MARLUM-68455 format. One record per residue (C-alpha): residue in one letter; x, y, z negated. Coordinates in steps of 0.1 Angstrom, whole numbers, plus 5000, padded with zeros to 4 digits. Layout:
<sites>
SITE_a_X_Y_Z $
...
</sites>
This chain:
<sites>
SITE_m_7465_0391_1385 $
SITE_a_7443_0372_1408 $
SITE_w_7471_0347_1415 $
SITE_f_7477_0342_1377 $
SITE_s_7441_0339_1369 $
SITE_s_7436_0313_1396 $
SITE_l_7461_0289_1379 $
SITE_e_7451_0262_1355 $
SITE_q_7459_0269_1318 $
SITE_a_7489_0246_1318 $
SITE_q_7503_0263_1348 $
SITE_q_7496_0297_1332 $
SITE_k_7516_0287_1302 $
SITE_t_7545_0276_1324 $
SITE_v_7544_0310_1341 $
SITE_l_7545_0328_1307 $
SITE_h_7575_0307_1297 $
SITE_e_7593_0317_1330 $
SITE_v_7585_0354_1326 $
SITE_v_7600_0352_1290 $
SITE_r_7631_0334_1304 $
SITE_y_7636_0360_1330 $
SITE_s_7630_0388_1304 $
SITE_m_7657_0372_1282 $
SITE_q_7681_0371_1311 $
SITE_a_7674_0408_1319 $
SITE_h_7681_0416_1282 $
SITE_a_7646_0430_1275 $
SITE_t_7644_0454_1246 $
SITE_v_7616_0468_1225 $
SITE_n_7620_0501_1244 $
SITE_d_7615_0482_1276 $
SITE_a_7584_0466_1260 $
SITE_r_7570_0500_1250 $
SITE_e_7574_0514_1285 $
SITE_g_7560_0483_1301 $
SITE_l_7531_0482_1278 $
SITE_l_7520_0517_1289 $
SITE_r_7520_0504_1325 $
SITE_s_7504_0470_1317 $
SITE_g_7468_0483_1313 $
SITE_v_7464_0463_1281 $
SITE_k_7450_0481_1251 $
SITE_l_7475_0489_1224 $
SITE_t_7454_0471_1199 $
SITE_m_7453_0437_1217 $
SITE_t_7474_0410_1201 $
SITE_p_7501_0407_1229 $
SITE_a_7505_0445_1229 $
SITE_v_7509_0446_1191 $
SITE_l_7535_0418_1191 $
SITE_i_7556_0430_1221 $
SITE_v_7567_0462_1204 $
SITE_r_7581_0446_1173 $
SITE_e_7616_0433_1166 $
SITE_p_7631_0409_1172 $
SITE_i_7616_0409_1207 $
SITE_l_7625_0373_1216 $
SITE_e_7607_0361_1185 $
SITE_q_7577_0382_1194 $
SITE_m_7578_0368_1230 $
SITE_g_7577_0333_1215 $
SITE_k_7546_0342_1196 $
SITE_i_7530_0357_1227 $
SITE_i_7535_0326_1248 $
SITE_n_7519_0305_1220 $
SITE_l_7488_0326_1218 $
SITE_p_7455_0308_1227 $
SITE_p_7445_0305_1264 $
SITE_g_7420_0333_1260 $
SITE_e_7450_0357_1256 $
SITE_y_7470_0344_1286 $
SITE_v_7460_0371_1311 $
SITE_k_7467_0399_1287 $
SITE_s_7500_0382_1277 $
SITE_f_7510_0379_1314 $
SITE_r_7503_0416_1320 $
SITE_v_7524_0426_1289 $
SITE_l_7552_0402_1296 $
SITE_v_7555_0410_1333 $
SITE_s_7555_0448_1326 $
SITE_t_7582_0443_1300 $
SITE_f_7603_0423_1324 $
SITE_a_7598_0449_1351 $
SITE_e_7612_0476_1328 $
SITE_a_7641_0455_1317 $
SITE_d_7649_0445_1353 $
SITE_t_7648_0481_1365 $
SITE_r_7670_0492_1336 $
SITE_r_7695_0465_1344 $
SITE_r_7696_0473_1381 $
SITE_e_7702_0510_1375 $
SITE_a_7727_0506_1346 $
SITE_e_7747_0475_1353 $
SITE_c_7739_0458_1386 $
SITE_r_7736_0486_1412 $
SITE_g_7732_0462_1440 $
SITE_t_7764_0443_1432 $
SITE_c_7751_0413_1414 $
SITE_s_7733_0381_1424 $
SITE_h_7709_0378_1395 $
SITE_a_7680_0356_1407 $
SITE_w_7654_0375_1387 $
SITE_h_7660_0406_1409 $
SITE_n_7645_0388_1438 $
SITE_l_7614_0371_1425 $
SITE_s_7585_0366_1449 $
</sites>
């Protein structure tokens, strides 16, 4: 969070776009979002939290990355947690160490 918070707003928005892109590649679902939200530390009543658990998830992610800058940190937490759930599910269900998806090795 310190790293993300240290970025300028334009850079933060770029990072949010990247997290959504990776989430799409990991085939994130609303179930992933629900699980991730519980781990994100974001209150369930906050705008990114309310949006992420609605269908269609890709449309909701688009709304999240277009929230005002004051919502970027909460959005990042929600999106990264959702991505982490989707990535874990994909690794366990489909990849099992046999794939070369770039998003498995982000640093």
